[in-house]
C-alpha positions as CSV (number, residue, x, y, z in Angstrom):
1,X,170.0,86.4,119.0
2,X,171.9,86.0,115.7
3,X,174.4,83.4,115.0
4,X,177.0,86.2,114.2
5,X,176.4,87.6,117.8
6,X,175.9,84.1,119.3
7,X,178.2,83.2,122.4
8,X,180.9,80.9,122.3
9,X,180.0,77.4,122.7
10,X,180.7,76.1,126.3
11,X,183.0,73.5,126.9
12,X,181.2,70.3,126.1
13,X,181.8,66.7,127.4
14,X,181.7,64.4,124.5
15,X,181.8,60.4,124.5
16,X,184.7,58.8,122.9
17,X,182.9,58.0,119.7
18,X,182.8,61.7,118.9
19,X,186.4,62.4,119.2
20,X,187.4,63.8,115.3
21,X,186.7,61.4,113.0
22,X,189.0,60.9,109.8
23,X,186.2,62.0,107.6
24,X,185.8,65.5,109.7
25,X,189.5,66.1,110.0
26,X,189.2,66.2,106.1
27,X,186.0,68.6,106.0
28,X,188.2,70.8,108.5
29,X,191.4,71.0,106.4
30,X,188.8,71.9,103.5
31,X,187.1,74.7,105.7
32,X,190.5,75.9,106.7
33,X,191.1,77.2,103.3
34,X,188.3,80.1,103.4
35,X,187.0,80.2,106.9
36,X,188.5,82.1,110.0
37,X,189.9,80.4,113.4
38,X,186.6,81.2,115.3
39,X,184.3,79.8,112.7
40,X,186.1,76.7,112.7
41,X,185.6,76.4,116.5
42,X,181.9,76.5,116.1
43,X,181.6,74.1,113.5
44,X,183.9,71.6,115.6
45,X,181.6,72.3,118.7
46,X,178.8,71.7,116.3
47,X,180.2,68.4,115.2
48,X,180.6,67.2,118.9
49,X,177.1,68.3,119.5
50,X,175.7,66.5,116.9
51,X,178.1,63.1,117.6
52,X,176.9,63.5,121.0
53,X,172.9,63.5,120.1
54,X,173.5,60.7,117.5
55,X,175.5,58.6,119.8
56,X,174.2,54.8,119.4
57,X,172.5,55.8,116.1
58,X,173.6,53.7,113.1
59,X,172.8,54.2,109.2
60,X,171.4,50.9,107.5
61,X,174.9,50.5,106.3
62,X,176.1,50.0,109.5
63,X,178.1,53.3,109.9
64,X,177.7,55.3,112.8
65,X,175.0,58.0,111.7
66,X,177.3,61.3,112.2
67,X,179.1,60.0,109.3
68,X,175.8,61.3,107.3
69,X,175.9,65.0,108.7
70,X,179.7,65.2,108.1
71,X,179.5,64.2,104.4
72,X,176.5,66.7,103.9
73,X,178.8,69.4,105.4
74,X,181.7,68.5,103.5
75,X,179.3,68.7,99.9
76,X,178.3,72.2,100.9
77,X,182.1,73.1,101.9
78,X,182.8,72.5,98.1
79,X,180.4,75.5,97.6
80,X,182.0,77.7,100.2
81,X,179.1,78.2,102.4
82,X,179.2,80.0,105.6
83,X,179.8,78.8,109.1
84,X,175.9,79.1,109.8
85,X,175.2,76.7,106.8
86,X,177.9,74.4,107.9
87,X,176.6,74.3,111.5
88,X,173.2,73.7,110.3
89,X,174.5,70.6,107.8
90,X,176.0,69.3,111.2
91,X,172.6,69.6,112.9
92,X,170.2,69.0,110.2
93,X,168.8,65.8,111.9
94,X,169.2,66.6,115.4
95,X,165.5,67.9,116.0
96,X,163.9,65.2,113.8
97,X,165.9,62.0,115.2
98,X,166.9,63.0,118.8
99,X,165.6,65.0,121.7
100,X,167.4,68.3,120.8
101,X,164.8,71.3,120.6
102,X,165.1,74.3,118.2
103,X,165.7,76.6,121.7
104,X,168.8,74.4,122.6
105,X,170.2,74.9,119.3
106,X,169.4,78.7,119.2
107,X,171.0,79.0,122.9
108,X,174.4,77.2,121.9
109,X,174.7,78.1,117.9
110,X,172.4,81.4,117.3
111,X,169.1,81.9,116.1
112,X,169.8,81.8,112.5
113,X,171.7,78.0,112.3
114,X,168.4,77.3,114.5
115,X,166.1,78.3,111.9
116,X,168.1,76.7,109.1
117,X,167.9,73.3,111.5
118,X,164.2,74.1,111.8
119,X,163.4,74.5,108.0
120,X,165.0,71.3,107.3
121,X,163.3,69.3,109.9
122,X,160.0,67.3,108.9
123,X,156.7,67.8,110.4
124,X,156.8,64.1,112.2
125,X,154.6,65.1,115.0
126,X,151.7,65.9,112.9
127,X,149.3,63.2,111.7
128,X,148.6,63.2,108.1
129,X,145.9,61.4,106.1
130,X,148.5,59.8,103.7
131,X,152.0,59.6,102.9
132,X,151.5,61.9,100.0
133,X,150.1,64.8,102.1
134,X,152.7,64.1,104.6
135,X,155.4,64.5,101.6
136,X,153.5,67.7,100.5
137,X,153.2,69.3,103.7
138,X,157.0,68.8,104.4
139,X,157.9,70.2,100.8
140,X,155.8,73.4,101.6
141,X,157.4,74.0,104.8
142,X,160.8,73.3,103.3
143,X,160.5,75.5,100.3
144,X,158.7,78.1,102.4
145,X,161.9,78.3,104.8
146,X,163.8,78.5,101.5
147,X,162.1,81.3,100.3
148,X,163.3,83.4,103.5
149,X,166.8,81.6,103.4
150,X,168.3,80.1,100.3
151,X,170.9,77.8,102.7
152,X,167.8,75.7,103.6
153,X,167.5,74.1,100.0
154,X,171.2,74.2,99.5
155,X,172.0,72.0,102.6
156,X,168.7,70.0,101.7
157,X,170.3,69.2,98.1
158,X,173.4,68.0,99.7
159,X,171.6,66.1,102.2
160,X,169.6,64.3,99.4
161,X,173.0,63.8,97.3
162,X,174.6,61.9,100.0
163,X,171.5,59.7,100.5
164,X,171.3,59.0,96.8
165,X,175.1,58.1,96.8
166,X,174.4,55.8,99.7
167,X,170.9,54.2,98.5
168,X,172.1,50.6,98.1
169,X,171.1,49.6,101.5
170,X,167.5,50.3,101.1
171,X,164.7,47.9,100.2
172,X,164.1,48.0,96.2
173,X,160.4,49.6,96.2
174,X,161.9,52.3,98.8
175,X,164.7,53.0,96.6
176,X,162.6,53.5,93.3
177,X,160.1,55.9,95.5
178,X,163.1,57.9,96.7
179,X,164.6,58.0,93.4
180,X,161.4,59.1,91.6
181,X,160.9,61.8,94.2
182,X,164.4,63.1,93.2
183,X,164.0,63.1,89.8
184,X,160.6,65.0,90.2
185,X,161.4,67.6,92.9
186,X,165.3,67.9,93.9
187,X,166.8,67.4,90.6
188,X,164.8,70.2,89.2
189,X,165.1,72.5,91.9
190,X,168.8,72.0,91.7
191,X,168.6,73.2,87.8
192,X,166.4,75.8,88.6
193,X,169.0,77.3,90.9
194,X,171.7,76.9,88.4
195,X,173.6,73.9,90.4
196,X,174.4,71.8,87.0
197,X,177.1,69.4,88.5
198,X,174.3,68.6,91.2
199,X,171.7,68.2,88.9
200,X,173.5,66.0,86.8
201,X,174.4,63.5,89.4
202,X,171.1,63.4,91.1
203,X,169.3,62.5,87.6
204,X,172.3,59.7,87.2
205,X,171.7,58.4,90.5
206,X,168.0,58.4,90.4
207,X,168.1,56.6,86.9
208,X,170.3,53.8,88.2
209,X,168.3,53.3,91.2
210,X,164.5,53.8,89.3
211,X,165.6,51.6,86.3
212,X,168.5,49.6,87.7
213,X,168.8,47.3,84.2
214,X,168.2,50.0,81.8
215,X,171.0,52.0,83.5
216,X,173.2,48.5,83.3
217,X,172.5,48.2,79.6
218,X,172.7,51.7,78.5
219,X,176.0,52.0,80.3
220,X,177.6,48.9,78.4
221,X,176.4,50.3,75.4
222,X,178.3,53.6,75.9
223,X,181.3,51.8,77.0
224,X,181.3,49.8,73.5
225,X,180.7,53.2,71.7
226,X,183.5,54.9,73.3
227,X,186.1,52.8,71.1
228,X,184.1,53.5,67.9
229,X,183.7,57.1,68.2
230,X,187.1,57.7,70.0
231,X,188.7,58.7,66.4
232,X,185.7,61.2,65.8
233,X,186.3,62.9,69.1
234,X,189.9,63.0,68.8
235,X,189.8,64.3,65.6
236,X,187.3,66.9,66.4
237,X,189.1,67.9,69.5
238,X,192.4,68.4,67.5
239,X,190.6,70.5,64.8
240,X,189.1,73.0,67.4
241,X,192.4,73.3,69.5
242,X,194.2,74.1,65.9
243,X,191.6,76.5,64.6
244,X,190.8,78.6,67.4
245,X,194.4,80.4,67.7
246,X,194.5,81.1,63.8
247,X,191.4,83.1,64.6
248,X,193.6,84.8,67.6
249,X,191.3,83.2,70.2
250,X,192.9,81.9,73.5
251,X,190.6,79.1,74.6
252,X,190.3,75.8,76.7
253,X,188.4,73.0,75.0
254,X,187.0,70.3,76.7
255,X,185.3,67.1,75.1
256,X,182.7,65.4,77.3
257,X,180.6,62.5,77.2
258,X,176.9,63.0,77.8
259,X,175.2,61.6,80.7
260,X,173.3,58.6,80.4
261,X,170.1,60.0,82.0
262,X,170.1,62.8,79.2
263,X,170.8,60.1,76.5
264,X,167.9,58.0,78.0
265,X,165.4,60.8,78.0
266,X,166.3,61.6,74.3
267,X,165.6,57.8,73.4
268,X,162.2,57.8,75.1
269,X,161.1,61.1,73.9
270,X,162.1,60.9,70.5
271,X,161.4,56.9,70.2
272,X,164.9,56.4,69.1
273,X,167.2,53.1,69.5
274,X,170.8,53.7,71.4
275,X,172.4,53.4,67.7
276,X,170.4,56.3,66.3
277,X,171.2,58.8,69.3
278,X,174.5,60.2,67.4
279,X,175.3,63.0,69.5
280,X,176.7,61.2,72.7
281,X,179.6,63.6,72.9
282,X,180.0,67.0,73.0
283,X,182.6,70.0,73.4
284,X,183.2,72.9,75.6
285,X,185.0,75.8,74.6
286,X,185.9,78.4,77.3
287,X,187.3,81.8,76.5
288,X,188.0,85.0,78.3
289,X,185.3,87.4,77.4
290,X,181.9,87.8,75.4
291,X,183.5,89.0,72.0
292,X,185.3,85.9,72.1
293,X,182.4,83.9,72.2
294,X,181.0,85.3,68.9
295,X,184.5,85.1,67.4
296,X,184.7,81.3,68.3
297,X,181.5,80.7,67.3
298,X,182.1,82.2,63.8
299,X,185.6,80.0,63.7
300,X,183.7,76.7,64.1
301,X,181.0,77.5,61.8
302,X,183.8,78.2,59.0
303,X,185.4,74.7,59.9
304,X,182.1,72.8,60.2
305,X,178.8,73.2,58.7
306,X,176.3,74.1,61.6
307,X,172.8,72.3,61.6
308,X,169.9,74.8,61.0
309,X,167.8,75.5,63.9
310,X,170.1,74.1,66.4
311,X,171.7,77.5,67.4
312,X,170.7,79.0,70.7
313,X,172.1,82.3,72.1
314,X,171.6,82.0,76.0
315,X,174.3,85.2,76.0
316,X,171.8,87.5,74.9
317,X,168.9,85.9,76.7
318,X,170.1,83.8,79.8
319,X,168.0,81.0,81.0
320,X,166.1,81.5,84.3
321,X,168.4,79.9,86.2
322,X,171.2,82.4,85.2
323,X,173.0,80.0,82.6
324,X,174.8,81.6,79.9
325,X,176.4,79.8,76.8
326,X,176.2,79.6,73.1
327,X,174.9,76.2,71.9
328,X,175.5,75.1,68.4
329,X,175.7,71.7,66.6
330,X,177.8,71.1,63.9
331,X,178.3,68.2,61.4
332,X,181.5,66.8,62.1
333,X,183.8,64.2,60.5
334,X,181.9,61.3,58.7
335,X,178.5,63.1,59.1
336,X,178.6,62.8,63.0
337,X,176.6,65.7,64.7
338,X,178.9,67.7,67.4
339,X,177.5,69.7,70.1
340,X,179.3,72.7,71.1
341,X,179.2,75.0,74.1
342,X,181.0,78.3,74.0
343,X,181.2,80.4,77.3
344,X,183.2,82.8,79.3
345,X,185.1,81.6,82.5
346,X,182.9,83.3,84.8
347,X,179.8,81.8,83.1
348,X,181.3,78.5,83.2
349,X,181.4,78.9,87.0
350,X,178.0,80.2,87.4
351,X,176.9,77.3,84.9
352,X,178.4,74.5,87.1
353,X,177.4,76.1,90.7
354,X,174.4,78.4,90.1
355,X,173.3,80.3,93.0
356,X,176.2,79.0,94.9
357,X,178.3,81.3,93.1
358,X,177.1,83.8,95.6
359,X,179.4,82.2,98.2
360,X,182.1,81.1,95.9
361,X,182.8,84.3,94.1
362,X,181.5,87.2,96.4
363,X,183.6,89.8,94.9
364,X,182.5,89.3,91.0
365,X,178.9,91.3,91.7
366,X,178.5,92.4,88.4
367,X,177.9,88.7,87.0
368,X,175.6,87.7,90.1
369,X,173.2,90.7,90.2
370,X,171.0,89.1,87.6
371,X,171.3,85.8,88.8
372,X,170.2,86.8,92.1
373,X,167.7,88.8,91.1
374,X,165.9,85.8,89.4
375,X,166.3,83.7,92.1
376,X,164.7,86.0,94.5
377,X,161.9,86.6,91.8
378,X,161.4,82.7,92.1
379,X,161.6,82.5,95.7
380,X,159.1,85.3,96.0
381,X,156.7,83.5,93.6
382,X,156.8,80.6,96.0
383,X,155.3,82.6,98.7
384,X,152.6,84.0,96.3
385,X,151.8,80.5,95.3
386,X,151.4,79.4,98.9
387,X,149.2,82.3,99.8
388,X,147.1,81.1,96.8
389,X,147.0,77.4,97.3
390,X,144.7,75.8,99.9
391,X,146.0,72.5,100.4
392,X,150.0,71.4,100.5
393,X,149.4,68.9,97.8
394,X,148.0,71.7,95.7
395,X,151.0,73.8,96.3
396,X,153.2,70.9,95.6
397,X,151.4,70.6,92.4
398,X,151.9,74.3,91.5
399,X,155.8,74.1,92.2
400,X,156.0,71.2,90.2
401,X,154.6,72.8,87.1
402,X,157.0,76.0,87.7
403,X,160.0,73.4,87.9
404,X,159.2,72.2,84.3
405,X,162.4,72.1,82.4
406,X,161.7,73.3,78.9
407,X,161.5,77.4,78.3
408,X,160.0,79.5,75.9
409,X,161.0,83.4,75.6
410,X,158.7,86.0,74.5
411,X,158.8,89.9,74.9
412,X,156.2,92.4,76.0
413,X,155.2,95.7,74.1
414,X,157.9,97.5,75.6
415,X,160.6,94.6,75.1
416,X,161.0,93.2,78.4
417,X,161.8,89.4,78.3
418,X,159.7,86.8,80.0
419,X,160.6,82.9,80.3
420,X,157.9,80.7,80.4
421,X,157.5,76.8,80.3
422,X,157.0,75.2,76.8
423,X,153.4,75.1,75.9
424,X,152.5,78.3,77.8
425,X,149.6,80.5,76.7
426,X,148.9,84.4,76.6
427,X,147.2,83.4,79.9
428,X,150.3,82.4,81.7
429,X,152.1,85.6,79.9
430,X,149.5,87.8,81.6
431,X,149.8,86.2,85.0
432,X,153.7,86.5,84.7
433,X,153.3,90.2,83.9
434,X,151.2,90.8,87.3
435,X,148.0,88.7,89.0
436,X,145.8,91.8,88.0
437,X,146.4,91.7,84.3
438,X,146.0,87.8,84.4
439,X,142.4,88.1,86.0
440,X,141.2,91.0,83.9
441,X,142.5,89.3,80.5
442,X,139.9,89.2,78.0
443,X,141.8,89.0,74.7
444,X,145.4,89.1,73.3
445,X,147.5,90.3,70.1
446,X,150.6,88.1,69.5
447,X,152.9,89.9,67.2
448,X,150.0,92.4,66.4
449,X,147.6,90.0,65.5
450,X,144.4,89.2,67.3
451,X,144.8,85.7,68.8
452,X,142.8,83.2,71.1
453,X,143.8,82.9,74.4
454,X,144.7,79.3,74.2
455,X,147.4,79.8,71.5
456,X,150.7,78.3,72.4
457,X,153.5,80.8,72.4
458,X,156.6,80.2,70.6
459,X,159.7,81.8,71.1
460,X,160.4,85.5,70.3
461,X,156.8,86.2,70.0
462,X,155.8,89.7,71.0
463,X,152.6,89.6,73.3
464,X,150.2,92.2,74.4
465,X,147.4,91.3,76.8
466,X,144.0,93.2,76.5
467,X,142.3,93.6,79.8
468,X,138.8,95.2,81.0
469,X,138.1,96.3,84.4
470,X,135.1,93.9,85.2
471,X,136.7,90.8,83.6
472,X,137.3,87.6,85.9
473,X,139.2,84.4,85.2
474,X,137.5,81.8,83.1
475,X,137.5,78.3,84.7
476,X,138.0,76.9,81.1
477,X,141.7,78.8,81.5
478,X,142.6,75.9,83.6
479,X,142.6,73.4,80.8
480,X,145.4,75.1,78.9
481,X,147.6,77.3,81.1
482,X,151.0,75.8,82.1
483,X,152.7,77.7,85.0
484,X,151.9,77.2,88.5
485,X,151.1,80.9,89.2
486,X,148.6,81.3,86.6
487,X,146.9,77.8,87.7
488,X,146.9,78.4,91.4
489,X,145.4,82.3,90.7
490,X,142.6,80.8,88.5
491,X,141.7,78.2,91.3
492,X,142.2,80.6,94.1
493,X,139.6,83.3,92.3
494,X,137.2,80.3,91.4
495,X,137.4,79.3,95.1
496,X,136.7,82.5,96.6
497,X,133.7,83.5,94.2
498,X,132.1,80.0,94.9
499,X,132.7,80.6,98.6
500,X,130.9,84.1,98.8
501,X,128.0,83.1,96.4
502,X,127.5,79.7,98.5
503,X,127.5,81.9,101.7
504,X,124.9,84.3,100.1
505,X,122.8,81.4,98.8
506,X,123.1,79.3,102.3
507,X,121.6,82.3,104.0
508,X,118.6,82.4,101.7
509,X,117.8,79.0,102.1
510,X,118.2,78.9,105.7
511,X,115.9,81.9,106.2
512,X,113.4,80.2,103.7
513,X,113.6,76.5,106.0
514,X,113.1,79.0,109.1
515,X,109.7,80.5,108.1
516,X,107.8,77.1,108.9
517,X,109.0,78.0,112.4
518,X,107.9,81.4,112.6
519,X,111.8,82.5,112.7
520,X,113.8,84.7,110.5
521,X,117.7,84.7,110.6
522,X,117.5,87.8,112.4
523,X,115.5,86.5,115.3
524,X,117.9,83.6,116.1
525,X,119.8,84.5,119.2
526,X,123.5,84.3,120.0
527,X,122.7,81.5,122.7
528,X,121.1,79.4,119.6
529,X,124.1,79.8,117.6
530,X,126.7,78.9,119.7
531,X,124.8,75.7,120.9
532,X,124.5,74.7,117.5
533,X,128.0,75.6,116.5
534,X,129.5,73.9,119.5
535,X,127.4,70.7,119.1
536,X,128.2,70.6,115.3
537,X,131.9,71.3,115.4
538,X,131.6,74.3,113.0
539,X,133.8,77.2,113.6
540,X,131.2,80.0,112.7
541,X,128.0,81.0,111.1
542,X,129.8,81.9,107.4
543,X,130.8,78.3,107.2
544,X,127.3,77.0,108.2
545,X,125.9,79.3,105.3
546,X,128.6,77.9,102.9
547,X,127.9,74.2,103.6
548,X,124.4,74.7,103.1
549,X,124.9,76.6,99.9
550,X,127.5,74.0,98.6
551,X,124.7,71.1,99.5
552,X,126.9,69.8,102.6
553,X,124.1,70.6,105.0
554,X,120.3,70.5,104.6
555,X,118.9,73.8,105.5
556,X,115.4,72.0,107.0
557,X,117.5,70.3,109.5
558,X,119.7,73.3,110.3
559,X,116.7,75.3,110.8
560,X,114.9,72.7,112.9
561,X,118.1,72.5,115.3
562,X,118.2,76.1,115.8
563,X,114.6,76.7,116.2
564,X,114.9,74.0,119.2
565,X,117.9,75.9,120.5
566,X,115.9,79.3,120.1
567,X,112.9,77.6,122.2
568,X,115.5,76.1,124.8
569,X,116.5,79.7,125.6
570,X,113.1,81.3,126.0
571,X,112.2,78.0,128.3
572,X,108.7,77.4,125.9
573,X,107.9,74.4,123.6
574,X,107.7,75.6,120.0
575,X,103.9,76.6,119.6
576,X,104.1,79.2,116.9
577,X,101.9,77.8,114.0
578,X,104.2,76.6,111.2
579,X,104.0,78.8,108.0
580,X,104.5,78.1,104.4
581,X,108.2,78.6,103.4
582,X,108.5,81.2,100.9
583,X,110.4,80.3,97.7
584,X,113.8,81.1,96.7
585,X,114.0,84.0,94.0
586,X,116.3,83.5,90.9
587,X,117.9,86.2,88.8
588,X,119.6,83.6,86.4
589,X,123.0,85.6,87.0
590,X,124.0,84.2,90.4
591,X,127.2,82.5,88.7
592,X,129.1,79.4,90.4
593,X,126.8,78.8,93.1
594,X,123.4,79.0,91.5
595,X,123.3,77.3,88.0
596,X,120.7,76.6,85.3
597,X,120.8,73.0,84.7
598,X,122.0,72.3,81.2
599,X,119.6,69.2,80.6
600,X,116.7,71.1,80.5
601,X,117.9,74.7,79.9
602,X,114.9,76.6,82.0
603,X,114.6,80.3,81.0
604,X,112.2,83.3,82.8
605,X,108.7,82.4,82.8
606,X,109.1,78.5,83.0
607,X,107.9,76.6,85.8
608,X,111.1,75.7,87.7
609,X,112.3,73.9,90.8
610,X,115.7,73.6,92.6
611,X,117.7,70.8,93.8
612,X,120.8,71.1,96.1
613,X,123.6,69.3,94.5
614,X,126.4,68.3,97.2
615,X,129.4,70.3,96.5
616,X,128.1,72.4,93.9
617,X,125.2,74.4,95.1
618,X,121.6,75.0,93.7
619,X,120.8,73.6,90.4
620,X,117.7,74.9,88.5
621,X,115.4,72.6,86.5
622,X,112.2,72.9,84.5
623,X,109.3,71.2,86.7
624,X,108.9,68.4,84.1
625,X,112.6,67.8,83.6
626,X,113.3,63.8,83.6
627,X,116.0,64.4,86.2
628,X,113.5,65.9,88.6
629,X,111.1,63.0,88.0
630,X,114.0,60.5,88.8
631,X,114.9,62.1,92.1
632,X,111.6,63.0,93.6
633,X,112.0,60.8,96.6
634,X,114.8,62.7,97.8
635,X,112.5,65.7,99.0
636,X,115.1,66.9,101.4
637,X,117.0,68.1,98.7
638,X,114.5,70.2,96.8
639,X,113.7,73.8,97.1
640,X,110.9,75.9,95.8
641,X,112.1,78.4,93.4
642,X,110.7,81.5,91.5
643,X,112.0,83.6,88.9
644,X,112.4,87.3,90.2
645,X,110.3,90.1,88.3
646,X,112.0,93.0,87.2
647,X,115.7,91.8,87.1
648,X,117.7,93.5,84.1
649,X,117.6,91.7,81.1
650,X,120.3,89.0,80.3
651,X,120.4,86.2,77.7
652,X,119.7,82.4,78.3
653,X,120.5,79.8,76.3
654,X,117.6,77.4,74.9
655,X,117.8,74.8,72.4
656,X,114.6,74.1,69.3
657,X,114.5,71.3,67.2
658,X,113.0,72.4,63.8
659,X,112.2,69.7,61.1
660,X,112.3,71.3,57.7
661,X,111.8,70.0,54.2
662,X,115.1,69.4,52.2
663,X,115.2,72.4,49.8
664,X,117.8,75.0,48.7
665,X,118.1,77.9,51.0
666,X,116.0,76.6,53.8
667,X,118.7,77.1,56.4
668,X,118.9,80.9,55.5
669,X,115.5,81.4,55.7
670,X,115.2,79.8,58.9
671,X,118.0,81.8,60.3
672,X,116.8,85.2,58.6
673,X,113.5,84.4,60.6
674,X,115.2,84.2,64.0
675,X,117.4,87.1,63.3
676,X,114.0,89.3,62.9
677,X,113.2,88.7,66.3
678,X,116.4,90.0,67.8
679,X,117.5,86.8,68.8
680,X,121.1,85.4,68.3
681,X,121.9,81.7,67.3
682,X,124.6,80.3,69.4
683,X,125.3,76.9,67.8
684,X,123.6,75.0,65.3
685,X,123.8,71.1,64.2
686,X,121.6,69.2,61.7
687,X,120.7,65.6,61.4
688,X,119.1,63.9,58.2
689,X,115.9,62.4,58.6
690,X,114.6,59.8,55.8
691,X,116.3,61.7,53.0
692,X,113.6,64.6,52.5
693,X,113.7,66.1,56.0
694,X,116.4,67.5,57.9
695,X,116.2,68.4,61.8
696,X,117.9,71.4,62.6
697,X,119.0,71.8,66.4
698,X,119.5,75.5,66.9
699,X,120.9,76.6,70.3
700,X,119.3,80.4,70.7
701,X,119.9,83.2,73.2
702,X,116.5,84.4,74.3
703,X,115.2,87.0,77.2
704,X,112.8,84.9,78.4
705,X,109.7,82.5,77.4
706,X,107.8,85.0,75.7
707,X,110.9,86.0,73.8
708,X,111.3,81.9,72.6
709,X,107.6,82.0,71.9
710,X,108.1,84.9,69.6
711,X,111.0,83.2,67.9
712,X,109.1,79.9,67.3
713,X,106.1,82.0,65.6
714,X,108.4,83.5,63.3
715,X,110.2,80.4,62.4
716,X,106.9,78.3,62.0
717,X,105.9,80.9,59.1
718,X,108.6,79.8,57.1
719,X,107.2,77.5,54.5
720,X,109.6,74.6,54.6
721,X,109.4,74.2,58.5
722,X,107.3,70.7,59.3
723,X,107.5,71.0,62.9
724,X,109.2,73.0,65.7
725,X,109.6,72.5,69.3
726,X,111.5,73.1,72.5
727,X,114.4,70.0,72.9
728,X,114.0,68.3,75.8
729,X,116.9,66.4,77.8
730,X,115.5,62.9,76.3
731,X,116.4,64.1,72.7
732,X,112.6,64.7,72.2
733,X,110.9,68.1,70.9
734,X,107.9,69.3,72.9
């Protein structure tokens, strides 16, 4: 049953402590300005319900606990939120801190209010391995609830704001942890939703509690600077107020002092002392319409010289959170830089209250449509991140990346604008367009020129993605992508690819280990499998295969247990004569679960052996690789492998070392000899040996051992070549 159709609350006996408090009376007076009488009745019932539930509970400051929910409700009342959100604000801690259940809240106040309260409640009943994991899981729950109803995060932000305002009673270590969490998560979310006033206050309070000494020192410096710069500020303000009417512009001009945290961050990022931060004061010009914004800009530029490169037009291209303004920096009196923001009254409302404008200004649909669409798109991206992120900590990491404050604006070939974090690359852009475009991306054009995928995008770039039907994400992209969506999708693809390959490899390894017992996988009965899965606490056969393929389980042990269970079912001991296990066939193109060792670079035709590496799958080495010699004692992890004959040709990397006499043109002759054998040189390095000789290390791409022999014969015929051999992992040629 929805809140709108919820039954009127039943009469409720409350203790004397829940009589209407002075704080609630003030809240009620505020709500009476925009809510109906029946809504006020529901909210008063929620107040009594909450006061009764929290009876006997006190905050660390000594105040009755009910003062906190009332304060949270008062904050969201300033945004004119509806009665359901206000009920949730008053009840937001009852499920977490008292015996009240979600069903009881739904019965009394409606399903919607109960869902809001549930989204705000922590997962205290679940045990987590660490505080970080618990924190991440709680964030995931809250953010996913927010994706279905934005009021969850608005109430949560109000809750965090009141907690930050009353943080003095908490011990310093916990205070710093909460302040840091607020700076990393809650303040950026407030900024992403366009709640500028809330964003600034959360930053200031976090700064005060995280770095109390720095906060006090900077506060004193600001107060001292006010007197010194008052003349400049007054002169600029008077000049603007005088000049704008001369241009026929009616405007409200406000002088403002920059926030402490933004000054501190500028000092840290640019390595400045306080005396070097000149633009401590800014001005805001509020006009009636958009043409007046540009006219006011012209008037200001005619009065004071603008600083080149310091003009930003957020009217034509709004920020992702809906923010719109013209920003310019001018050289004011005495050479002091002056920052000015120019916007309309509607833009000013949205700049201060962001997405909460939906409740504050419901009639002004035209100015809110784009903001609501952007917020909806962001919330949908959270759901997509959740579906591709395995663990809560990974999800939180991706969300933090997306809350990165800096932005760069780029264009698609059709002129669509995309807002991305600073430092983003064409891969980020590809995933922002569509997940399939990102997964199949192979190259890009920036402003018409072919550019590497790791190129950092700049404002105004036009980006075109070139894709291929059979392409797939490259794990190397993780080193330079910036958006949470790109990072999550790449990780998701790699994880799935590794899972599929490891399952296939695990089946092959287990089948090989069953042969000595006279069995194949197809002969293992359901009874034997069920017994094995139950005894080992494994969910299904696929998980067993995956664990074997990733080296988490030894196939010989799994095979022995399955054979024993199979014998137990048939009621006879294992009397089948052991058969030799067949070798695993290697194609060289398996991918993530089967890898050719880089230390010895095996190629088809080489004698090889495989080792199971925990968490990484099967790694193939040369028989005489030094790595093999070191680990010979651990026989349980070694697997017999052979090259599969008749597989379609592919190229394998192998490095040879060529010792040549120093003479002009020798490198060209060696490269020519390699080229004649239809072989490509992937990489080349040189070492000088005793002046008269040079050692060339060539990484070649060959088809097999016979092809390599053909290349080496051709190189050996070059007159200057003294010695040639295949480079071993210990640095010697053989």
